[in-house]
C-alpha positions as CSV (number, residue, x, y, z in Angstrom):
1,M,142.6,169.0,61.9
2,K,144.8,170.2,64.7
3,L,144.4,168.3,68.4
4,R,144.2,171.2,71.3
5,L,146.9,169.8,73.4
6,L,145.9,169.7,77.1
7,A,149.0,169.6,79.5
8,L,149.1,166.7,82.0
9,A,149.1,167.3,85.6
10,C,150.6,163.8,86.2
11,C,150.4,161.8,89.2
12,L,153.8,159.9,88.9
13,V,153.3,156.9,91.7
14,L,156.8,155.5,92.2
15,A,156.4,153.3,95.3
16,G,154.4,153.0,98.4
17,C,150.8,153.0,97.1
18,A,148.0,152.5,99.8
19,A,145.7,149.7,99.3
20,P,142.3,150.6,98.5
21,A,140.4,151.6,101.7
22,A,137.8,153.5,103.1
23,P,138.8,157.1,104.2
24,S,140.2,157.3,107.8
25,P,138.8,159.7,110.4
26,A,140.3,163.2,110.3
27,P,143.4,164.1,112.9
28,D,142.1,165.0,116.4
29,G,141.8,168.7,117.0
30,E,141.9,169.7,113.1
31,R,139.0,170.9,111.0
32,I,138.6,171.0,107.2
33,G,139.3,174.2,105.6
34,V,142.3,175.1,108.0
35,E,145.9,174.0,107.2
36,N,149.2,175.2,108.8
37,G,147.5,178.3,109.7
38,Y,145.8,179.4,106.6
39,A,142.1,179.3,106.1
40,A,140.3,178.5,102.8
41,N,138.8,182.0,102.7
42,D,142.1,183.9,103.7
43,T,143.4,186.6,101.4
44,L,147.1,186.5,100.9
45,T,149.7,189.4,99.8
46,V,151.9,187.7,97.3
47,T,153.2,188.3,94.0
48,A,153.1,185.2,91.8
49,S,154.2,186.6,88.6
50,D,157.9,186.7,89.4
51,G,157.8,183.4,91.2
52,L,157.1,182.9,94.8
53,N,159.7,183.1,97.6
54,D,159.9,180.6,100.4
55,S,157.3,182.3,102.8
56,E,155.0,183.1,99.8
57,L,155.1,179.4,98.7
58,T,154.2,178.5,102.3
59,A,151.2,180.2,102.4
60,V,150.1,179.5,99.1
61,V,150.5,175.7,99.7
62,G,148.9,175.9,103.0
63,R,145.8,177.8,101.9
64,T,145.5,175.6,98.8
65,M,145.5,172.6,101.1
66,A,142.6,174.1,103.1
67,R,140.7,174.6,99.8
68,V,141.1,171.3,98.6
69,E,139.9,170.1,101.8
70,V,136.7,172.2,101.7
71,V,136.0,171.0,97.9
72,R,136.8,167.2,98.7
73,E,135.3,167.1,102.3
74,L,138.4,165.3,103.2
75,E,141.3,166.4,105.7
76,F,144.9,166.1,105.1
77,T,147.1,164.0,107.6
78,E,150.2,165.9,107.0
79,T,151.5,168.7,104.9
80,V,153.5,167.7,101.7
81,P,156.8,169.6,100.6
82,V,156.1,171.5,97.2
83,D,159.4,172.1,94.7
84,V,158.9,174.3,91.9
85,I,161.5,173.8,89.0
86,S,161.9,175.1,85.2
87,R,161.2,172.8,82.2
88,E,164.7,172.6,81.6
89,Q,165.5,171.2,85.1
90,Y,162.5,168.6,84.7
91,L,164.0,167.2,81.5
92,N,167.4,166.8,82.9
93,R,165.8,164.7,85.7
94,S,163.1,162.7,83.8
95,G,165.2,160.6,81.4
96,R,163.3,157.1,80.6
97,D,164.8,153.9,79.9
98,T,164.4,153.8,76.0
99,T,166.1,150.4,75.6
100,V,164.5,146.9,74.4
101,D,166.2,144.4,76.0
102,T,163.9,142.2,77.8
103,A,161.1,140.2,76.9
104,V,158.8,142.5,78.5
105,E,160.0,145.5,76.6
106,R,159.8,143.6,73.5
107,A,156.1,142.6,74.3
108,R,155.4,146.2,74.9
109,E,157.0,147.0,71.5
110,Q,154.6,144.8,69.9
111,R,151.5,145.8,71.9
112,Y,151.9,149.6,70.5
113,E,152.9,148.5,67.2
114,A,149.8,146.3,66.9
115,A,147.8,149.4,67.9
116,M,149.4,151.3,64.9
117,L,150.8,153.9,67.4
118,V,154.6,153.2,67.8
119,G,156.1,151.6,64.5
120,E,159.4,149.7,64.1
121,D,161.2,153.0,63.3
122,R,161.3,154.1,66.9
123,T,161.1,152.6,70.4
124,V,158.0,153.1,72.8
125,G,160.3,154.4,75.7
126,A,161.7,157.0,73.4
127,T,158.1,158.2,72.2
128,F,156.7,158.6,75.6
129,D,159.7,160.5,76.6
130,S,158.9,163.1,74.0
131,I,155.4,163.4,75.0
132,Y,156.0,163.7,78.6
133,G,158.8,166.2,78.1
134,G,157.0,169.0,76.8
135,S,153.4,168.2,78.5
136,V,154.0,167.5,82.3
137,L,153.0,170.2,84.4
138,G,153.5,168.6,87.8
139,Y,153.7,165.3,89.7
140,Y,153.3,163.7,93.2
141,S,155.6,161.2,94.4
142,S,154.4,158.8,97.1
143,A,157.9,157.4,97.3
144,S,159.7,160.7,98.4
145,N,156.0,162.3,99.7
146,Q,156.7,165.3,97.5
147,I,155.1,167.4,94.9
148,V,157.3,168.8,92.1
149,L,155.5,171.5,89.8
150,V,157.2,172.1,86.3
151,S,157.1,175.6,85.1
152,S,157.2,176.8,81.4
153,N,158.1,180.1,82.2
154,E,161.6,181.4,82.6
155,T,161.1,182.4,86.1
156,P,159.5,179.5,87.7
157,T,156.0,180.2,88.7
158,V,153.1,178.4,90.4
159,D,150.2,177.5,88.4
160,R,147.2,177.1,91.0
161,G,145.4,174.5,89.3
162,T,148.1,172.2,88.9
163,L,148.9,172.8,92.8
164,A,145.5,171.9,93.4
165,H,145.8,168.7,91.6
166,E,149.0,167.6,92.9
167,L,147.6,168.2,96.4
168,H,144.7,166.2,95.8
169,H,146.9,163.3,94.7
170,A,148.8,163.8,98.2
171,L,145.3,163.6,99.8
172,Q,144.4,160.6,98.1
173,D,147.5,158.9,99.0
174,Q,146.9,159.8,102.7
175,R,143.2,159.2,103.1
176,L,142.1,157.0,100.2
177,S,144.5,155.0,97.7
178,L,146.7,155.6,94.5
179,L,145.2,152.2,93.3
180,G,147.6,150.0,91.2
181,G,148.0,146.3,90.6
182,A,146.1,146.3,87.4
183,D,146.2,143.1,85.5
184,S,146.4,144.6,82.1
185,P,147.3,148.4,80.6
186,D,143.6,148.9,80.0
187,E,142.5,148.0,83.5
188,A,145.5,150.4,84.7
189,T,144.0,153.2,82.4
190,A,140.5,152.7,84.1
191,Q,141.9,152.7,87.6
192,T,143.9,155.9,86.8
193,G,140.8,157.1,85.3
194,V,139.5,157.4,89.2
195,V,142.6,158.8,90.5
196,E,143.2,161.2,88.0
197,G,139.5,161.8,87.2
198,D,138.9,162.8,90.9
199,A,142.0,165.1,91.1
200,R,140.6,166.9,87.8
201,Y,137.2,167.1,89.0
202,V,138.3,168.6,92.3
203,E,140.8,170.8,90.3
204,T,137.7,172.0,88.1
205,R,135.4,172.6,91.2
206,Y,138.3,174.5,92.9
207,E,138.8,176.8,89.8
208,Q,134.9,177.5,89.6
209,R,135.2,179.3,93.0
210,C,138.2,181.4,91.9
211,G,137.1,184.9,91.1
212,E,133.7,184.1,92.9
213,T,134.1,183.0,96.4
214,W,137.7,183.0,96.5
215,D,140.5,185.2,95.8
216,C,143.2,183.3,94.1
217,I,146.5,183.8,92.4
218,P,146.6,184.3,88.6
219,R,147.4,181.5,86.6
220,P,150.8,182.1,84.6
221,A,150.9,182.4,80.8
222,G,152.8,179.6,79.1
223,S,151.6,176.8,81.3
224,S,149.9,175.0,78.3
225,A,151.4,171.7,76.7
226,G,154.0,172.0,74.2
227,S,153.6,171.0,70.8
228,I,153.5,167.2,69.8
229,D,154.2,165.6,66.5
230,D,151.6,164.6,64.5
231,R,152.6,161.0,64.4
232,N,152.6,160.9,68.6
233,L,149.0,162.3,68.9
234,G,147.2,159.0,69.0
235,L,149.6,157.8,71.8
236,Y,149.0,160.9,73.4
237,L,145.3,160.3,73.4
238,T,145.9,156.8,75.0
239,V,147.9,158.6,78.1
240,Y,144.9,161.3,78.1
241,V,142.1,159.0,78.5
242,P,141.9,159.2,82.5
243,Y,142.2,162.9,82.4
244,S,139.5,163.3,80.0
245,E,137.1,160.4,80.6
246,G,137.7,160.3,84.5
247,P,136.3,163.6,85.7
248,T,132.9,162.8,84.0
249,F,133.1,159.2,85.4
250,V,133.6,160.7,89.0
251,H,131.0,163.4,88.5
252,R,128.2,160.8,87.6
253,A,129.2,159.0,90.8
254,H,129.2,162.5,92.6
255,Q,125.8,163.2,91.4
256,R,124.3,159.7,92.5
257,S,125.5,159.8,96.1
258,G,128.1,162.6,96.7
259,W,131.7,162.3,97.8
260,D,130.7,159.0,99.6
261,A,130.0,157.2,96.2
262,V,133.1,158.5,94.8
263,N,135.2,157.3,97.8
264,D,133.6,153.9,96.8
265,L,135.2,153.9,93.4
266,Y,138.4,153.2,95.1
267,T,137.4,149.9,96.7
268,R,135.4,148.9,93.5
269,P,137.2,150.7,90.4
270,P,136.3,150.3,87.0
271,Q,138.1,147.2,85.1
272,S,138.2,148.6,81.7
273,S,138.5,151.8,79.6
274,E,135.3,150.8,78.3
275,Q,133.7,151.6,81.5
276,L,135.3,155.0,81.8
277,I,134.2,155.8,78.3
278,H,130.5,154.7,78.7
279,P,129.9,155.4,82.6
280,G,126.5,154.0,82.4
281,D,128.2,150.6,81.7
282,Y,129.7,150.7,85.2
283,P,129.8,148.4,87.2
284,E,127.6,145.7,85.5
285,D,129.3,145.4,82.1
286,R,132.5,143.6,82.9
287,P,135.2,142.6,80.0
288,A,134.5,139.4,78.6
289,Q,137.2,136.8,79.3
290,V,139.2,136.3,75.9
291,V,141.3,133.1,75.4
292,V,144.1,132.8,72.7
293,P,145.1,129.1,72.4
294,D,148.6,128.9,71.2
295,R,148.5,127.4,67.5
296,S,152.2,128.6,66.6
297,T,155.0,126.7,65.0
298,A,158.4,126.2,66.6
299,A,159.6,129.1,64.8
300,F,157.9,131.8,67.2
301,D,157.8,131.9,70.9
302,R,154.8,133.0,72.8
303,A,155.0,135.9,75.3
304,S,152.3,136.8,77.9
305,P,148.9,138.1,76.9
306,T,147.5,141.5,77.5
307,T,144.3,143.5,77.1
308,V,144.3,146.4,74.8
309,G,141.0,148.1,75.5
310,E,138.6,150.4,73.8
311,S,140.3,153.5,74.4
312,T,143.5,152.3,72.5
313,L,141.4,151.0,69.6
314,F,140.0,154.4,69.2
315,A,143.3,156.1,69.4
316,M,144.5,153.5,66.6
317,L,141.9,154.3,64.1
318,W,141.9,158.3,64.8
319,Q,145.5,158.3,64.6
320,Q,145.6,156.5,61.1
321,R,142.5,158.6,60.2
322,A,140.4,155.4,59.7
323,I,137.6,157.4,61.5
324,D,136.8,161.1,61.3
325,R,139.2,162.9,63.3
326,G,136.8,165.7,64.0
327,S,134.5,162.8,66.2
328,L,137.0,163.5,69.0
329,R,135.3,166.6,70.0
330,D,131.7,165.4,69.4
331,D,129.6,165.7,72.5
332,P,132.2,164.9,75.4
333,G,130.9,164.7,78.7
334,P,130.5,167.5,81.0
335,Y,133.7,167.4,82.5
336,S,135.7,165.8,79.5
337,A,137.8,167.1,77.1
338,Y,137.4,164.7,74.2
339,N,134.8,162.2,73.2
340,Y,136.5,158.5,72.8
341,S,133.4,156.9,71.7
342,H,132.7,156.0,68.1
343,P,130.7,153.3,66.2
344,A,133.7,151.5,65.1
345,T,134.9,150.9,68.6
346,E,132.0,151.3,71.1
347,G,130.8,147.9,70.7
348,W,134.0,146.4,72.3
349,A,133.6,143.4,75.0
350,G,137.0,142.4,75.3
351,D,140.3,141.5,73.7
352,K,143.4,139.4,74.1
353,L,146.8,140.5,72.3
354,V,149.5,137.8,72.4
355,P,152.9,138.8,71.1
356,Y,155.1,136.1,69.3
357,F,158.9,136.4,69.0
358,G,160.9,135.0,66.1
359,E,164.3,135.1,64.9
360,E,163.4,137.0,61.5
361,G,160.8,139.3,63.1
362,D,158.0,139.4,66.0
363,G,154.3,139.1,65.4
364,Y,151.0,138.7,67.3
365,V,147.6,137.3,67.6
366,W,145.0,139.5,68.7
367,K,141.6,138.3,69.4
368,L,138.7,140.8,69.8
369,R,135.2,139.9,71.1
370,W,132.3,142.5,70.3
371,E,128.9,143.0,71.8
372,S,127.3,141.9,68.5
373,K,127.9,140.7,65.1
374,R,127.0,144.3,63.9
375,D,129.9,145.7,66.2
376,A,132.4,143.1,64.9
377,R,131.7,144.0,61.3
378,Q,131.7,147.7,61.9
379,F,135.3,147.2,63.6
380,T,136.5,144.8,60.8
381,R,135.4,147.3,58.0
382,A,137.3,150.1,59.8
383,Y,140.4,148.1,60.4
384,R,140.7,146.8,56.8
385,G,140.0,150.2,55.5
386,M,142.9,151.3,57.7
387,L,145.2,148.8,56.2
388,T,144.7,149.7,52.8
389,E,143.6,153.4,52.8
390,S,146.1,154.4,55.7
391,L,149.1,152.1,55.2
392,N,148.8,151.5,51.4
393,A,148.4,147.7,52.0
394,T,147.7,145.3,49.0
395,S,145.3,142.5,49.4
396,E,147.0,139.3,49.0
397,S,144.2,136.8,49.4
398,D,140.6,136.8,51.1
399,G,141.5,138.5,54.5
400,V,145.2,138.5,54.1
401,Y,147.1,142.0,53.6
402,R,150.6,143.2,53.2
403,V,152.0,146.5,54.1
404,P,155.0,146.8,51.5
405,D,156.8,149.6,53.6
406,G,157.0,152.0,56.3
407,P,157.0,151.5,59.9
408,Y,154.4,149.0,60.0
409,E,155.5,146.8,57.1
410,D,154.4,143.4,58.0
411,A,151.7,141.0,56.8
412,F,148.0,140.8,58.4
413,R,145.5,138.2,58.5
414,V,142.0,139.7,59.3
415,T,139.1,137.3,59.9
416,Q,135.5,137.7,61.7
417,D,133.5,134.8,63.1
418,G,130.2,136.1,64.5
419,K,131.0,138.3,67.5
420,T,134.9,137.6,67.1
421,V,137.6,139.4,65.1
422,R,141.1,137.9,64.7
423,I,143.8,139.6,63.9
424,V,147.4,137.7,62.8
425,N,150.5,139.6,62.3
426,A,153.7,138.4,61.0
427,P,156.8,139.7,59.2
428,T,155.8,137.8,55.8
429,V,152.6,136.4,54.5
430,D,154.3,132.9,54.4
431,A,154.9,133.5,58.3
432,L,151.3,134.0,59.5
433,D,150.7,130.3,59.5
434,E,153.8,130.2,61.7
435,V,152.3,132.5,64.1
436,R,148.8,130.9,63.9
437,T,148.2,128.0,61.9
438,E,144.8,127.9,60.4
439,A,144.8,124.2,59.7
């Protein structure tokens, strides 16, 4: 099965994020639906297929700002510059740090290795670089107060949906928040689900008016995502969670009490990807607090713990074919591209992953809490099946497995105790007790 790739209209928040706050009043003398002399219902005489000159781009940006205001019922406080560049120019600008020199970077490698998404044959930074390089269509930088649109065509052209999306990020920054300050990657995914979910929801409602009530510039051909290696698809899914699950999450809030309810999400955002995947669990079903006591020997040094979350668990089992890959398309939400819910992962209640560093190799202790014993059993069965069937692990003893070769070559001890599952990883079977002694 091939995963249909959807390009990311990314909000790259570089600095200066506002704290969550209620929307400020609209500027005096301005009204929603008119920006820089252009109204939402205006018809423009521009030729978009061969790129836009400066005056045409100014007109399209002004009208799009007015239309975003109409859809979102919020007024911009200032105009944001928009730059259109080629894919080649973007790649030249966007090189990521692919080194693994610090403890933080080393712990990040362990987190993605534990999730079976990036093995020891490559680095997380380089893998993300390859994903973003071919899929990003645009970004808004709060640091420079600028929008950059990335065109896949030889002649840089403007995608109206991406422009509306990134303008909405600027509107969020001006009037709401871009959030931030999460305590874990999973909480960051949840917060991003509000920011990106709102932007995707507005973009979709904007598109619904094109050809019906609004005259819109045509969308350029070749604006879809580039190809992604099969081994990177699971990691791509973790990146795409906010874009897929966020819009349905925001839609449910909008159905309850309109845009006021959506605005409230910025002051009380979801705390886990589980709440994005299952919007009915928000806000009551908060992640369980999971504690991992240190029971390592002097051979290993403990790093800071983190939370992996339900969405990454799903991506792990999906990537390693421990669950049916077709389930990704089963009954997604009304505004979602994919369905991240599966019986093997949907009972997630909380988790904590603790990396351990050793001279002969690294390991980790991963403790997962589930809603019921049945949920814990389902995950344990899927995880052990992944080890033996996808990674060719051999069973060394009760609950102990060894992956003999490949990027995930390691030893694993998998135990279930009621609603709790514990996974201990080490370079060798003998080292498992050094990472976490069972005595």
